[in-house]
N, C-alpha and C positions, 0 to 999 in steps of 0.2 A: 617430729619436729616441725616448727613452720619456716619456711624458705622467705625470705625477704626479699629475694633478688628477683625481677623482672628483666633485667639486663644481661646478655649473653655476653660476658665480658672481651672475647677473642674478637667478635664482632664488631662490638664496640671500639675497640682501641683500631681495626682494621678502616672500621668507617673514618673514623677521626685521622687517620694518616692518610685517606685517599681525599678527602674534601679540606683537609687543613683548616679544619672550625671547629670549634667547641658546639657550636650552635646546629651544627650538621648532623650530630647525634639523635637529633631529634627525628630526623628523616631513614637514620638506618634499623632504628628500633622502634618498637610497639611504645606509644607515650606513658608516660607515668599518669595513673589517676592521682588525683588530689590526696595529699598525706599518704602515698605510697614511695616505698623507698627503691630505689635499682640497689647496684652490687655494693656491700660496706667494703671499702679497703681500710685494712689497719694501717694507720698514720704514724704512732709509736706513742710515748708515754710522755706527759707532762709534768709539773709541779701541782699539787694539791688536789681538793677534792670539788665534786661538781658543786654549783655553777663555776666553770673553769674559766681564767683569763684569756678565751680566744675570741676571735673574729670570724665572723661569716667567711669560708672560703672564697675564692675566685677561679676562675679557670681561662687560660689565654687560649689563642686561635687554635692552637695546637692539640688544644685537650690536656694540657699538663694542669694539675691541681696544686693550688697555693695554698697553705695553711700558717698563720700566724698566730703565734701564741705571745701574750703580753698584752696590757693595757696602759692607757697615758696616764690613769688616776691610781693603780693598785701598786704595779711592779715595775722597777726600773732595770726590766731585763726582757728581751725577745728572743724568740725562736723561730726559723722559719723552718718550713715543711715543705719540701716538692714532691708531689706524687707524678711519675714521668707516665704520659699517655701508653707508651707501650710496655708499661709495668715497673715496679720497683719504687722506693721512696729515697729521700737525699733529706737530711736534718742539720746539717753541719753550721747554717747561718743564723750566729747571734749578732751581728753588726747593730750597735746603737751609737749615742753620744749624746750627753746632757744628764745634769745630775737630777734635775726635777720633774722630768716627764718621760712618759714611756712611748708605748706605740700609740702612733695616731691611728695608723691603719692603712691599709691599700690605695695607692694614688693613680696606678694606671696598671694597664696589661698592653700586649702588643701580640706578637706572633713568637711564641716559644721565649717569653720572658714577662716578668710584672716588676713592678716598682710600688716599696713600703717607705713608708715615712716615720721614723721612730726618733724620739727626742729632739736633737736639731739635726738629724743625719737622714740624704734620701740614700736609699740603699737600692743596688738592681740586682736583679736574681734570676738565671739561666733555667729556663723550662728542660733544654737539653740535658745539662751536666749537674743541675741540683746547687751550683756554685754560686756565691753573690760578692760584691764588692761594693763601694761606698761612691756615691756620684760628687762628685767636685768637692770631695773632701777639703781640699788646699786651693786658693787662689793661683791661678796659674802665672798670674804678674807678680804678684808680693809674696807669695808661698805662706800667707796667712789661712788659718785654719777660717772655714766658710760655715757659719750656721744657719742651718735652713729654719728661718722664723716663722714661713708658712709657705705652704704648698698647695696650688689647686687640684684637686683631685682627677683629673684626666692628662691621659698621656693622647697626643696625635702623630701619629706616625702617616708620612710619605715618602714618595721614593727617594728624594734627597734629603730627608731628615726627620728625626724623632725629638718632639719639643714637649716639655709642659712648662709652667708659670709656676714663679717662686717667689719670694722675697728671701734674701741673704743678707747675712751682716757679719761681718769680723767682729773681734773684741773691741778694735778701737775704731770701730765705726759709732757716731752716735745715734744714728736711727740705721735701719734697713734697707736696702736697695731690691727694687722690682726688677726681674730680670725674666729673659727667655733662657729656658737652659737647654741646649742643644746636648741629648743623653748620648748620641753617639759618638760625638768629639769631646765631651766631657768638658764644656766649656758655656760663658754666659755671653750673651748678646740682649742690646736693646736695653742698658743698663740704666735705671732711671733711680735717683735719689728720692726717699720716703719725703715728700713734701708736706708742712712744715719740716724745715730744719732743725727747728727748734722745739719742736715736739719734747715732751718728757714723759716719762712713765707710760712706754708706749706697750700695749698690752695685745695680742690676738686672741681676740675670743674664737674665732672659728673661721674657716673654707670652705667653698662651695663651687661650684662647676657646671657646666654642660659641654661635651663636646662638640655634639653636633650644633649648639648654639655656638661654638668657639668663643664662648666667654668664661670667665671667672670672676668669683668674689672674694675678699678679703673683708671681714668685720674687724675694725682696729678701735681701741679705746684710748684716748692718750689726753694728756693736759697741755695745755697752751695757754700762757697769761693767765694761769690761776685758775682757767676754767676747765672742766671735763668735756671731754666730746667724744661720743661715738657714731662711728661713720660705717656704713658699706662702701667699699670700693669696688668700682666695677672694671675688670681689666678684659680687653679684647687679646686675639692670639698672638698680637704685635707684640704684647705686653705694656702696651700703653691703658692708663685709666682713663677711661671714656664718660665714667660718672662718678659722682661721690654724694650720698646720701644721708644725712644725720637720723639717725635711730634712736627709741627711746633709751633715757640712761637705764646702764645696765652696769650700775656700780656694785651689783652684790654678785656678780657672774666672776669666776677667776679667770688666768688664761687660759686657754682652749677651754672653754667652759661649755661647749656646745660639745652634745654627745653624737658620737660619729661626724658627717661631715652635711653642711647645709646641703640640701636636695632642691633642684630646680624643675619646676611643671612645665608642662607644654603651655600654660599660661603666663611663663616667664616669675613665677612666683618661687621665691627661695622661702623655706623652712625648715627650723630645725627645733632639737629640743635643748633647754640649756640646764644646767646644772641646780637648779632653782626648780626644776618642772613647770617651767614655761615654756610655752610655743613663741618662737621669734619667727615673724612670717615678714617679708618684704620685699619688693622690686623697685626699678627705677624711681617711683612716685613717692616712696616711703613707705614705712613699715610699722607694725604695733607687736607687744607682747599678750599673750593672752595665757590665764590661770587653766590649768587643766583642773576640773571635776569629775567625778565619776569614777576614777581609775588614779591607779599608781603606772604613770606613764616611764616609758621605757627608751622611745624612741621616734625618730619619722622617717618612715620607708618612701620611696617611689617606686609605683607600679604602672605601667602604662600610660606614662605621663602626668600620674595625679598624685595628692598627699596622702600618707595614712599615717596616721598617729597610734602607735601598738603600746600595749601595757597589760596589766593583769585587773580583774577587780572580780572580789570573793571567790581567789584562788582559781581563777580561770582565766585563759587568754581574751583579752578583749582588743577591739580594733576599731577607729574613727576616721572617717574620712574628713580632710582639709578642704572647704570649700576655696575658691580663687582668689577671695581677699584674706584666707588663713583663718577663716572662723573654722571654729570644732565642732563637727557633726555629732550625731547620738550613737554612744556606744554600742558595738555588737560582738557577742561571743565570736571569737574567731574559729570558725569550725576547720578549718584546713590545719591550725594547729593544734587541736584537739585530735584530729584524725592521725597527725602525723605522730602525737604521743600515743595512741594506741596501738601504733604499727611497732612499737620497740617493746610492749610488753611479751613475756614468754621468751621465746629463744630464737636467736639471730645466727644467720650464718654472716662469719667474716673470712673475707679473702686475706690472709697474709702473704703479700707479695714483696715485702721489703728485704729479704734476699731468696735467690733462686734454689733449688726448686718452690713455689708456691704452693702454698697451703691453706685448706679450708677451716677454720676452728668454730666453735660456738659461743656464744657470749650470752649469759642469762641476764635477767634482771637490767637488761640497759636500757638508757636513758639520756636524755638529751645533754650533751657537754657543754652548753651555754646559754647563757639565759634561763629564764624561769620556766618556759615553755619552747618547744620548737617553733624555729622564726621570730621568736620576741627577742630582739636584740636594740641595741644603740645604733647600729649598722643597717644600712638598707641591703636587701639581700641580693647575689650576684645572678644574673639574670643567663642560667645555663644553656635553656633552649626554651622553647615557646611553654609557656606553665611549668617549667622546671626548674628549681634553683638546686645549691649541693648545700649540706649541712652536715654537723659534726654532732656525733654520738659518742658516750662513755661506756666505757666497759668496765673490766676488772680495777680495782684500786688495791693498792700494798704499800707497806711500809718499806723503804727503803734504809739503807745503812743510813744512822745518824738521826733515825727518827721521822724521816721527811716523808711523808706523804705523796704517792704518783699514781696517775690514774692513764690507762689504756683509752685512746681515741680512736675512731674509723670516719671514714669518709665515705658519702655516698650521694647520689642525686637523688632529687623527691620532688614529688610534684606538689606543686604552691598554688593558690590562687587567693585572690583580696577580694571582700565582698561588694 
């Protein structure tokens, strides 16, 4: 039997508890080689067969893991699993709202907590308890239900407050309002109505942002006086629109038509893959859409401040670097993805710590749970530690009562590199 783990779990948990930082795990254990997995932890079972509607997991600063099941274009349902750093899993969170769109993705994390955006709901989850609750479900002043039309995907924590940026709208508002959301107090501040107020057919195409740069962006399309406009609106951490730039026409892209979120490079360029398979890249000077050739694109990732377009070609994972003006480089076979797929062949050991006492079980013929290959996903990967992310693998599938197929999934850290 081949053992896939290089992590000593108890040492890992003690380290995370001592340093209160997931990234500190790298200093407590031997770094993982590219493509090699750490301890596999049994998460639970989800609907369907591979590839499953799962997002790349994230971890908070205490080392709690968050696994989100759902997809904004496929299933109008979500399920959040929380893997506690000290052991055990919780999986009862299914909060979402909105009949047309499912899970957009994780929008931030902090110390022992994380937030996700699904439909028109913003949801907070606790890494300590595994519980979750909606954020600002109703307007504190009017009592009207608030819909989160756009959420910038970063959370800023300070000793005095924890905030993010969003567009919120009630059913009676003709256009959304831009606001700073105080996640501790459950209130909004710095409220600004979308301008022009006469805008019609307003559609949010995608959002992005960078916490270190204290900047967010919303790409929006609307009609004014019979003319269709597509714009990138740059927002600072105070909730103020500091720049608006016209973008190429995107009439063929539906609402929330960007796969994942726009990623901001160190050069200040935002890039994302749209539903038509084209790359939209822009900054405060303007932008362009580029047709992708030579691969079936899946998403745009950010790694060490650079953009990478990931996808498949000839049944292999491939990757191409984007330059600082959004140009697409030459495809390369993504060796890290191939190595990670090879590590799943044969038998792997999976720690089942969903309830105590924990047990070790074997999975044969494990495979990537999401995407066509490991790491190939519409959403960028979470940085768990230097050269390390986390991934989900699929195990046994079975048919539940009523004929529904369900598949077991496990979570593990894994070494990763971008060429």
